[in-house]
C-alpha positions in Angstrom: -128.2 44.1 -10.6 -127.8 40.5 -11.8 -125.6 41.8 -14.6 -123.5 43.8 -12.2 -123.3 40.8 -9.9 -122.1 38.7 -12.8 -119.5 41.3 -13.7 -118.4 41.5 -10.1 -118.1 37.7 -9.8 -116.3 37.6 -13.2 -114.0 40.4 -12.0 -113.4 38.7 -8.7 -112.7 35.4 -10.5 -110.3 37.3 -12.9 -108.6 39.0 -9.9 -108.3 35.6 -8.1 -107.1 33.9 -11.3 -104.7 36.8 -11.9 -103.4 36.5 -8.4 -103.0 32.7 -8.7 -101.2 33.1 -12.0 -99.0 35.7 -10.5 -98.4 33.6 -7.5 -97.6 30.6 -9.7 -95.3 32.7 -11.8 -93.4 34.0 -8.8 -93.1 30.4 -7.4 -91.8 29.2 -10.8 -89.2 31.9 -11.0 -88.2 31.2 -7.4 -87.8 27.5 -8.1 -85.7 28.2 -11.2 -83.4 30.7 -9.5 -83.1 28.5 -6.4 -82.5 25.4 -8.5 -79.9 27.3 -10.5 -78.2 28.4 -7.3 -78.3 24.9 -5.9 -76.8 23.5 -9.1 -74.1 26.1 -9.1 -73.5 25.4 -5.4 -73.4 21.6 -5.9 -71.1 21.9 -8.9 -68.7 24.2 -7.0 -68.8 22.0 -3.9 -68.0 18.9 -6.0 -65.1 20.7 -7.6 -63.7 21.8 -4.2 -64.2 18.4 -2.7 -62.4 16.8 -5.7 -59.5 19.3 -5.3 -59.4 18.5 -1.6 -59.4 14.8 -2.4 -56.5 15.3 -4.8 -54.5 17.0 -2.1 -55.3 14.1 0.3 -54.1 11.7 -2.4 -50.9 13.7 -2.9 -50.2 13.9 0.9 -51.0 10.1 1.4 -48.7 9.2 -1.5 -45.9 11.5 -0.3 -46.3 10.2 3.3 -46.1 6.6 2.1 -43.0 7.3 0.1 -41.4 9.2 3.0 -42.2 6.3 5.4 -40.6 3.8 3.0 -37.6 6.1 2.6 -37.2 6.4 6.4 -37.4 2.6 6.8 -34.9 2.1 4.0 -32.5 4.7 5.3 -32.2 2.9 8.7 -31.2 -0.3 6.9 -28.9 1.4 4.3 -26.9 3.0 7.2 -26.7 -0.3 9.2 -23.1 -1.4 9.3 -24.0 -5.1 9.1 -26.1 -4.6 6.0 -23.4 -2.6 4.3 -20.8 -5.3 5.3 -23.0 -8.0 3.9 -23.5 -6.0 0.7 -19.8 -5.3 0.3 -18.9 -9.0 0.8 -21.8 -10.2 -1.4 -23.3 -12.2 1.5 -26.4 -13.3 -0.3 -28.0 -15.0 2.7 -27.6 -12.0 5.0 -28.8 -9.6 2.3 -31.9 -11.7 1.5 -32.7 -11.9 5.3 -32.2 -8.2 5.7 -34.4 -7.4 2.7 -37.2 -9.7 3.7 -37.1 -8.3 7.2 -37.2 -4.8 5.8 -40.1 -5.7 3.5 -42.2 -7.2 6.3 -41.4 -4.5 8.8 -42.1 -1.6 6.4 -45.2 -3.5 5.1 -44.2 -3.1 1.4 -44.5 -5.5 -1.5 -40.8 -5.7 -2.1 -37.4 -4.4 -0.9 -34.6 -4.7 -3.4 -31.1 -3.4 -4.1 -30.3 -1.8 -7.4 -26.6 -2.1 -8.1 -24.6 0.4 -10.1 -24.8 -1.8 -13.2 -28.6 -1.9 -13.0 -28.8 -5.5 -11.6 -31.3 -6.1 -8.9 -31.2 -8.1 -5.6 -34.7 -8.6 -4.5 -36.4 -9.8 -1.3 -39.5 -11.2 -3.2 -39.8 -14.5 -5.0 -42.3 -13.0 -7.5 -42.0 -10.0 -9.8 -39.3 -7.4 -9.2 -38.3 -4.0 -10.4 -36.5 -3.1 -13.6 -33.1 -1.8 -12.3 -31.9 -0.9 -15.8 -34.9 1.4 -16.4 -34.4 3.1 -13.0 -30.6 3.5 -13.3 -30.7 6.9 -15.1 -33.1 8.5 -12.7 -31.3 7.1 -9.6 -27.9 8.4 -10.9 -29.4 11.8 -11.4 -30.3 12.0 -7.7 -34.0 11.2 -8.0 -35.1 9.0 -5.1 -39.0 8.8 -5.3 -41.5 8.0 -8.0 -43.6 5.3 -9.7 -42.2 2.1 -11.1 -43.5 -1.0 -12.7 -43.6 -4.0 -10.4 -45.1 -7.3 -11.4 -46.9 -5.7 -14.3 -48.6 -3.1 -12.1 -47.8 0.4 -11.0 -46.1 0.9 -7.7 -44.7 3.6 -5.4 -41.0 3.4 -4.9 -38.5 5.2 -2.6 -34.8 4.8 -3.1 -32.0 5.3 -0.5 -28.4 5.5 -1.5 -26.0 2.8 -0.1 -22.7 4.6 0.6 -19.6 2.7 1.8 -18.5 5.6 1.8 -18.8 6.0 -2.0 -22.1 5.2 -3.7 -22.4 1.4 -4.2 -26.1 1.1 -5.1 -29.5 2.0 -3.9 -31.9 0.3 -1.5 -35.4 0.5 -3.1 -38.7 -0.1 -1.3 -41.8 -0.8 -3.5 -45.5 -0.7 -2.7 -48.0 -1.5 -5.4 -50.8 0.8 -6.7 -53.2 -1.8 -7.8 -57.0 -1.5 -7.9 -57.3 -2.5 -4.3 -54.6 0.0 -3.2 -56.3 2.8 -5.2 -59.7 1.8 -3.8 -58.2 2.0 -0.2 -56.8 5.4 -1.0 -60.1 6.5 -2.4 -61.9 5.5 0.8 -59.7 8.1 2.7 -61.1 10.8 0.4 -63.8 13.3 1.5 -66.1 12.3 -1.3 -66.5 9.1 -3.4 -63.8 9.2 -6.1 -62.4 6.8 -8.6 -58.6 6.8 -8.7 -56.4 5.4 -11.4 -52.7 5.6 -12.3 -52.4 5.6 -16.1 -49.4 6.2 -18.3 -49.7 9.4 -20.4 -49.5 7.4 -23.6 -52.5 5.3 -22.5 -54.8 8.3 -21.7 -57.9 8.6 -23.8 -58.2 11.6 -26.0 -60.7 13.3 -23.6 -58.4 12.8 -20.6 -55.3 13.8 -22.6 -56.9 17.1 -23.3 -57.3 17.9 -19.6 -54.6 20.3 -18.3 -52.5 19.0 -15.4 -53.8 20.1 -12.1 -57.1 21.5 -13.5 -60.6 20.1 -13.0 -62.6 19.5 -16.1 -66.0 18.1 -16.9 -66.0 14.9 -19.1 -68.9 12.9 -20.5 -68.6 9.2 -19.9 -70.6 6.0 -20.0 -71.8 6.7 -16.5 -72.8 10.3 -17.2 -71.0 13.5 -16.6 -68.0 13.3 -14.3 -65.5 15.8 -12.9 -61.9 14.7 -13.7 -58.6 15.9 -12.4 -55.3 14.7 -14.0 -52.0 15.2 -12.2 -48.5 14.2 -13.0 -46.7 11.6 -10.8 -42.9 11.4 -10.7 -41.6 8.4 -12.5 -38.5 6.5 -11.2 -38.1 4.8 -14.6 -37.1 6.1 -18.0 -39.7 6.4 -20.8 -42.7 6.6 -18.4 -45.0 9.5 -17.6 -47.6 8.2 -15.1 -50.7 10.3 -14.4 -53.0 10.1 -11.4 -56.6 10.4 -12.7 -59.3 11.2 -10.1 -62.9 11.3 -11.1 -66.1 12.2 -9.2 -69.6 11.7 -10.6 -71.2 15.1 -11.2 -74.6 13.5 -11.6 -74.3 11.9 -8.1 -73.2 15.3 -6.6 -76.2 17.0 -8.1 -78.6 14.2 -7.1 -77.9 14.9 -3.5 -79.9 18.0 -3.8 -82.9 16.5 -5.6 -84.8 16.3 -2.4 -84.4 20.0 -1.9 -85.7 20.6 -5.4 -88.7 18.3 -4.7 -89.4 20.3 -1.6 -89.2 23.5 -3.5 -91.6 22.1 -6.1 -94.0 20.8 -3.5 -94.1 24.1 -1.6 -94.8 25.8 -4.9 -97.8 23.6 -5.7 -99.1 24.0 -2.2 -98.6 27.8 -2.4 -100.6 27.9 -5.7 -103.4 25.9 -4.2 -103.4 28.0 -1.1 -103.5 31.1 -3.2 -106.5 29.7 -5.2 -108.4 28.9 -2.0 -107.6 32.1 -0.1 -105.9 34.4 -2.5 -106.7 37.7 -0.8 -106.6 36.3 2.7 -103.2 34.7 2.4 -101.6 37.1 0.0 -99.8 38.9 2.7 -98.7 35.8 4.5 -97.4 34.1 1.4 -96.5 36.7 -1.2 -94.1 38.6 1.0 -92.1 35.6 2.2 -91.9 34.2 -1.3 -90.8 37.5 -2.6 -88.0 37.6 0.0 -87.0 34.1 -0.8 -86.9 34.9 -4.5 -84.7 37.9 -3.9 -82.4 35.8 -1.7 -82.3 33.1 -4.3 -81.5 35.6 -7.0 -78.8 37.2 -4.8 -77.4 33.8 -4.1 -77.4 33.0 -7.8 -75.5 36.2 -8.3 -72.8 35.2 -5.8 -74.0 37.0 -2.7 -74.8 35.1 0.6 -78.2 36.2 2.0 -80.6 34.5 4.4 -84.4 34.9 4.5 -86.7 35.5 7.5 -88.7 32.4 8.3 -92.4 33.4 8.3 -95.7 32.7 6.6 -97.2 29.4 5.8 -95.5 26.2 6.9 -94.4 25.3 3.4 -92.8 28.7 3.0 -91.1 28.3 6.3 -89.8 24.8 5.3 -88.4 26.3 2.1 -86.8 29.2 4.0 -85.3 26.8 6.5 -83.8 24.6 3.8 -82.5 27.7 1.9 -81.1 29.1 5.2 -79.4 25.8 6.0 -77.8 25.9 2.6 -76.7 29.4 3.2 -75.2 28.4 6.6 -73.3 25.6 5.0 -71.8 28.0 2.4 -71.1 30.5 5.1 -69.2 27.9 7.2 -67.1 26.9 4.2 -66.3 30.6 3.4 -65.3 31.1 7.1 -62.9 28.2 6.7 -61.5 29.7 3.6 -61.3 33.1 5.2 -59.4 31.6 8.2 -57.0 30.0 5.8 -56.5 33.3 3.9 -55.7 35.2 7.2 -53.6 32.5 8.9 -50.3 30.9 8.3 -50.6 27.2 7.5 -47.5 26.0 9.3 -47.9 27.8 12.6 -51.6 28.7 12.5 -50.6 32.2 13.5 -52.2 35.2 11.8 -50.5 36.1 8.6 -49.1 39.5 7.4 -52.5 40.5 6.0 -54.4 39.9 9.2 -51.6 41.5 11.2 -51.7 44.7 9.2 -55.5 44.8 9.6 -55.1 44.6 13.3 -52.3 47.2 13.2 -54.5 49.6 11.2 -57.2 49.4 13.9 -54.6 49.8 16.7 -53.0 52.8 15.1 -56.4 54.5 14.6 -56.9 54.5 18.4 -53.3 55.2 19.5 -52.2 58.3 21.3 -49.6 59.4 23.8 -51.8 57.7 26.5 -52.4 54.6 24.4 -49.2 53.6 22.7 -48.5 50.9 20.1 -45.6 48.4 20.4 -44.6 46.9 17.1 -41.7 44.4 16.8 -40.3 42.7 13.6 -38.6 39.4 14.4 -36.1 37.6 12.1 -34.7 34.2 13.0 -30.9 34.4 12.5 -29.2 31.9 10.2 -32.4 30.0 9.6 -31.5 29.1 6.0 -28.3 27.5 7.3 -30.3 25.5 9.9 -32.7 24.5 7.2 -30.0 23.4 4.8 -27.9 21.6 7.5 -30.7 19.8 9.4 -33.5 19.6 6.9 -36.8 21.3 6.3 -38.8 19.3 8.9 -36.4 20.5 11.6 -36.7 24.0 10.2 -40.5 23.9 10.3 -40.5 22.6 13.8 -38.1 25.4 14.9 -40.6 28.0 13.4 -43.4 26.3 15.3 -41.3 26.5 18.5 -40.7 30.2 18.0 -44.4 30.8 17.3 -45.5 28.9 20.5 -42.8 30.6 22.6 -44.0 34.1 21.6 -47.6 33.2 22.2 -46.9 31.7 25.6 -44.7 34.6 26.7 -47.0 37.3 25.3 -50.6 36.0 25.6 -52.1 39.5 25.2 -50.1 40.4 22.1 -51.0 39.6 18.5 -48.2 37.3 17.1 -48.1 36.8 13.4 -45.8 35.0 10.9 -45.0 37.1 7.8 -43.5 34.2 5.9 -40.1 32.5 5.9 -38.4 33.1 9.2 -40.0 36.5 9.9 -42.5 37.2 12.6 -44.4 40.2 14.0 -45.6 41.1 17.5 -48.1 43.8 18.2 -49.2 45.3 21.6 -51.8 48.1 21.5 -53.1 50.5 24.1 -49.9 50.5 26.2 -49.9 52.9 29.2 -47.2 55.6 29.1 -45.7 54.0 32.2 -45.2 50.7 30.5 -41.5 49.9 30.1 -41.0 49.1 26.4 -37.3 48.2 27.1 -38.4 45.6 29.6 -40.7 44.1 26.9 -37.8 44.1 24.4 -35.6 42.3 26.9 -38.4 39.7 27.5 -38.4 39.2 23.7 -34.7 38.8 23.7 -34.6 36.2 26.4 -37.6 34.3 24.8 -35.9 34.2 21.4 -32.3 33.7 22.3 -32.0 30.3 24.0 -31.5 26.6 23.3 -34.5 24.9 21.6 -34.9 21.1 21.7 -36.1 19.8 18.3 -36.5 16.1 17.9 -34.3 15.5 20.9 -31.5 17.7 19.5 -30.4 21.0 21.0 -30.4 23.9 18.6 -29.1 27.4 19.6 -32.0 29.7 18.7 -31.1 33.3 17.9 -33.3 36.1 16.5 -32.9 39.8 15.7 -35.7 42.2 16.7 -36.6 45.6 15.3 -39.0 47.7 17.4 -41.1 50.8 16.7 -43.3 52.6 19.2 -46.4 54.5 18.1 -47.2 57.3 17.9 -43.7 58.6 18.3 -42.2 56.4 15.6 -45.2 56.6 13.2 -48.7 57.9 13.1 -49.9 55.3 10.5 -49.5 51.6 10.0 -47.2 52.1 7.0 -44.9 54.4 8.9 -44.7 52.1 11.9 -44.0 49.1 9.6 -41.3 51.1 7.9 -39.7 52.1 11.2 -39.7 48.6 12.6 -38.2 47.3 9.4 -35.4 49.9 9.6 -34.8 49.0 13.2 -34.6 45.3 12.3 -32.1 46.0 9.6 -29.9 47.9 12.1 -30.3 45.0 14.7 -29.0 42.5 12.1 -26.2 44.8 11.1 -25.1 45.3 14.7 -24.9 41.6 15.4 -27.2 38.6 15.8 -29.4 37.9 18.7 -30.1 41.5 19.6 -32.9 44.0 19.5 -32.9 47.6 18.3 -35.4 50.4 18.8 -36.1 52.7 15.9 -34.2 56.0 15.8 -34.9 58.9 13.3 -31.3 58.5 12.1 -32.2 55.1 10.7 -34.7 56.7 8.3 -32.0 59.1 7.1 -29.6 56.2 6.8 -32.1 54.3 4.7 -32.5 57.3 2.5 -28.8 57.5 2.1 -28.7 53.8 1.2 -31.4 54.2 -1.4 -29.6 57.2 -2.9 -26.4 55.1 -2.8 -28.1 52.2 -4.6 -29.3 54.6 -7.4 -25.8 56.1 -7.7 -24.3 52.6 -7.7 -26.6 51.5 -10.6 -25.7 54.7 -12.5 -22.0 54.2 -11.8 -22.1 50.6 -13.2 -23.8 51.9 -16.3 -21.3 54.7 -16.8 -18.2 52.7 -15.9 -17.1 54.9 -13.0 -15.3 52.1 -11.1 -11.6 51.6 -10.9 -9.3 48.8 -9.8 -6.4 49.3 -7.4 -3.8 46.7 -6.8 -1.9 45.6 -3.7 1.2 43.5 -4.1 1.5 39.9 -2.8 5.0 39.3 -1.6 6.6 35.9 -1.5 8.8 35.4 1.5 10.4 32.2 0.2 11.3 33.7 -3.2 11.9 37.2 -1.8 9.9 38.9 -4.6 6.5 40.2 -5.6 4.6 37.3 -7.2 1.3 39.0 -7.8 -1.3 41.7 -7.0 -4.8 41.6 -5.5 -7.3 43.6 -7.4 -9.4 45.9 -5.1 -12.4 47.8 -6.3 -12.6 51.5 -5.8 -15.4 54.0 -6.6 -14.4 57.6 -7.2 -17.9 59.2 -6.8 -18.4 62.4 -8.8 -19.8 64.3 -5.9 -18.6 62.5 -2.7 -15.1 61.5 -3.7 -13.7 58.1 -3.1 -16.2 55.8 -1.5 -15.0 52.9 0.6 -15.8 49.3 -0.6 -17.1 48.7 2.9 -19.9 51.1 2.1 -20.9 50.1 -1.4 -20.1 46.4 -1.6 -22.8 45.4 1.0 -25.4 47.4 -1.0 -24.3 45.8 -4.2 -24.6 42.4 -2.5 -28.1 43.0 -1.3 -29.3 44.5 -4.6 -27.7 41.8 -6.8 -25.5 44.3 -8.6 -22.4 42.6 -7.2 -22.7 40.1 -10.1 -22.3 42.9 -12.7 -19.5 44.5 -10.7 -17.7 41.2 -10.2 -17.8 40.3 -13.9 -16.4 43.8 -14.7 -13.6 43.3 -12.1 -12.6 39.9 -13.6 -12.4 41.4 -17.2 -10.6 44.5 -16.1 -8.1 42.7 -13.9 -7.3 40.3 -16.7 -6.9 43.2 -19.1 -4.4 45.1 -16.9 -2.5 41.9 -15.7 -1.9 41.0 -19.3 0.5 44.0 -19.5 2.5 43.0 -16.4 5.9 41.4 -16.9 6.8 37.7 -16.3 4.6 35.4 -14.3 3.1 38.1 -12.0 -0.5 37.0 -11.2 -3.6 38.9 -10.3 -6.1 37.9 -7.6 -9.8 38.8 -7.8 -12.4 38.4 -5.1 -15.5 36.4 -6.1 -18.7 37.1 -4.0 -21.1 34.3 -3.0 -23.8 35.7 -5.2 -21.5 35.9 -8.1 -20.2 32.4 -7.6 -23.7 30.8 -7.8 -24.9 33.1 -10.7 -25.1 31.5 -14.1 -22.2 32.4 -16.5 -19.3 32.9 -14.1 -17.1 30.2 -15.8 -18.1 31.7 -19.3 -17.2 35.2 -18.1 -13.7 34.0 -16.9 -13.0 32.0 -20.0 -14.0 35.0 -22.3 -11.8 37.4 -20.2 -8.8 35.1 -20.5 -9.3 34.6 -24.2 -9.9 38.3 -25.0 -6.9 39.5 -23.0 -4.5 36.7 -23.7 -3.7 36.3 -20.0 -2.5 32.8 -19.0 -5.1 31.1 -16.8 -2.4 30.2 -14.3 -1.9 33.9 -13.7 -5.5 34.4 -12.5 -6.4 33.6 -9.0 -10.0 33.7 -7.6 -10.5 34.4 -3.9 -13.6 33.1 -2.1 -14.7 33.2 1.5 -16.3 30.4 3.6 -19.7 32.1 3.3 -20.0 30.6 -0.3 -20.5 27.2 1.4 -23.7 28.3 3.2 -26.5 26.6 1.4 -25.9 24.0 -1.2 -22.4 22.8 -0.6 -22.4 20.2 -3.3 -23.4 22.8 -6.0 -20.7 25.1 -4.7 -18.0 22.4 -4.9 -19.1 21.5 -8.4 -18.7 25.2 -9.5 -15.3 25.5 -7.9 -14.1 22.3 -9.7 -15.4 23.7 -13.0 -13.4 26.9 -12.4 -10.3 24.9 -11.5 -10.6 23.0 -14.7 -10.2 26.3 -16.6 -6.7 26.4 -15.2 -7.2 29.3 -12.8 -6.1 29.1 -9.1 -8.6 29.2 -6.3 -7.8 30.7 -2.8 -9.7 30.5 0.4 -9.9 34.0 1.9 -10.2 34.9 5.7 -9.3 31.3 6.7 -10.0 30.5 10.3 -12.9 32.8 10.8 -15.6 30.2 10.0 -16.7 27.2 12.0 -16.0 24.5 9.4 -12.8 25.6 7.7 -11.1 22.2 7.9 -14.1 20.4 6.3 -13.8 22.8 3.3 -10.0 22.0 3.0 -10.9 18.3 2.9 -13.7 18.8 0.3 -11.8 21.0 -2.2 -8.0 21.3 -3.1 -7.5 25.0 -2.7 -4.3 26.5 -4.2 -3.8 29.0 -1.4 -5.1 29.8 2.1 -5.2 33.4 3.2 -4.8 33.7 6.9 -7.2 36.3 8.3 -5.5 39.5 9.6 -7.1 39.1 13.0 -4.6 36.2 13.6 -1.8 38.2 12.1 -2.3 41.2 14.4 -2.6 38.9 17.4 1.0 37.8 16.8 2.2 41.0 18.4 0.2 40.2 21.5 1.8 36.7 22.0 -0.4 34.0 23.4 -1.8 31.3 21.2 -1.6 33.3 18.0 1.8 31.9 17.1 0.5 28.3 17.6 -2.5 29.0 15.5 -0.5 30.4 12.6 2.0 27.6 12.8 -0.8 25.1 12.7 -2.3 26.7 9.6 1.0 26.8 7.8 1.8 23.2 8.7 -1.6 22.0 7.6 -1.4 23.9 4.3 2.1 22.6 3.6 0.9 19.0 4.2 -2.0 19.6 1.8 0.3 21.2 -0.8 -1.3 24.7 -0.4 0.4 28.1 -0.2 -0.3 30.4 2.8 -0.6 34.1 2.6 -1.0 36.4 5.7 -3.0 39.6 5.3 -2.6 42.9 7.1 1.2 42.8 7.6 2.2 46.3 8.5 5.5 45.9 10.5 8.9 44.2 10.1 8.2 42.4 13.4 5.1 40.7 11.9 7.1 39.9 8.8 9.8 38.2 10.9 7.3 36.3 13.0 5.4 35.0 9.9 8.6 34.0 8.2 9.6 32.1 11.4 6.2 30.3 11.4 6.6 29.1 7.9 4.2 31.4 6.0 4.8 31.5 2.3 3.5 35.0 1.3 2.4 38.3 2.9 0.2 41.2 2.0 0.0 44.6 3.7 1.2 48.1 4.1 4.7 47.0 4.9 5.1 46.2 1.3 2.7 48.8 -0.2 -0.7 50.3 0.0 -3.0 49.5 -2.9 -2.1 51.6 -6.0 -4.0 52.5 -9.2 -3.4 50.2 -12.2 -1.3 52.8 -14.0 1.2 52.7 -11.0 1.7 48.9 -11.0 4.6 49.0 -13.4 6.3 51.7 -11.4 5.7 49.9 -8.1 7.2 46.7 -9.6 10.3 48.6 -10.6 10.6 50.2 -7.1 10.1 47.0 -5.2 12.4 44.7 -7.2 15.6 46.4 -6.2 14.5 46.9 -2.6 13.4 43.3 -2.1 16.5 42.5 -0.1 15.4 44.8 2.8 12.6 42.2 3.6 15.0 39.4 3.8 16.3 38.3 7.2 19.1 36.1 8.4 
């Protein structure tokens, strides 16, 4: 019995020891997994915080530069300042610069003259104007410069009187104190330095720009991010270096590791004291915690149930608190992924998710109202008034839609496009009334920064289930309706109609055929004569593109040109038209010229000047016999770039004509900016001559203006002798229209010239 008792005690001890060993092993694994997860979490958090700090630095630097530029722009536009600069009034300039420096709270305000010399407000160090001159002349207005031996932020504002006379430059240093002040605004303790690329250590030079890397240093492991800063001086490549101690980030969680270790020790002791009794109260919670820790280490977010001994509950609470912190961060990230940063509206992804749920529940008794909204001429507003005004306009549109339709989901799809969704609509609900509410909400005057801007938007509407039984079909229907609304005119709404789908299919087929026709060379050029009233003869022909489709016959340019514009194929078509027009015109007698229309997309595409030069060289056509016709729409966007391209074309020796003159809102400004060779009076004014009224005065004003500027005038759409006589009386130089001839194929040009020359006298009067 004693032997059996000893065996039992030995067996019990072994069982207890085994239990304790197992418990200790589980706790050790739990600590390792949790510690690994904590380390991964701490490292990831440190990287995200450093990235956030980098964005904060970028925003702070950009804001400071913008504030300096705004302060400088006020002074640069001041008449008194420009007068003092023009008269070299040193005292007034010094006073203005000192006042600007003090008011803007910068280290220096200076003037960089066109020769690189500097007029400074400070008595100490100043900027190197010669080193900045190249960057300033290239149009760069912000960056880092050297000031008093230190790096400094600089913002430059051109001084125009009205031509460029110099630049007003504001400078703010980036010394140790300045960088420390910026660092204090960061979410985590960071060390910030501005170092030239050439002075970077080998370890920092190996770090990719914008990436976060781990670097060993004298103070331990650090996370480092190197980003480029724009330099406003030649031969400088400054880098912003942000570093954050990885050891310090990991040390924040040492307390949690100690708690884990302490709980493990207590758990082992408790297991030794009451292995069997407490096994259920300790083993199970620890097992759950170990599983959660392993899941967390694998990337999943899992919480554990708080139960068992106090130590286990403390560990579980700490672990759950960590999980909650991670979950909160993920929710913030999720919100950012589902919402638009500018307007804080749901984005397209979130909108489609809501639409999917709405469509799944829709029926004839619970309809879905889907609207696509596109702000009209937003790019022109952005270019003319600046991106801040454009952004504020988008926020105004977003707020107006939310205020007017509080029960709807309003989303921004990107750019100037919005979506509006109403689900569960009763059959008695008047969708037309909703559309009119949308129209009145979106088409009004908006006040942005104290300025009135005429807001206009086009709306495409689809109603489910009649217009689509799935989210994709409803989206497609609304998109087609929006396309029709924009085609019919701006500031209007359009409901989806089945015919729109058929029309879209036709457009897709047309685009496929168009691409094939370009490949196979199926296009032809027709030519319409340009008749000179003053010389009483044909002086040229306008090249007009025609497409003899193999199945559908002759297709109107009004049908295929818009498709070519939208798809970008107009560039290929335009280049072919230039080469073909030059080839045929080279066969014409005398000085008869050829005019070719240039689309806006073709004008800004690379290689237009090269294409024209090659066409002239290959055909032997004199450059003076080629005329390029453009419309005012080419000026929408970057006007300076457009004018530069037009001047380069004129340098080739070709003539440039402004087509459809008078239909745009800023025709006169274009005439002032560029010396056109010819102005084509739009046929709407020509036809109005038969109706009397102000048309005669308008045409007379155009011809008088063109004559004063040394430009020819050509009237389009002349179909009767009465119009011919009226245009001759009003001083028009040339005419084009059915009165002279309809467009003819290239092979008939020679015949037409022969027929018209003997008959020219019939167009003469008097």
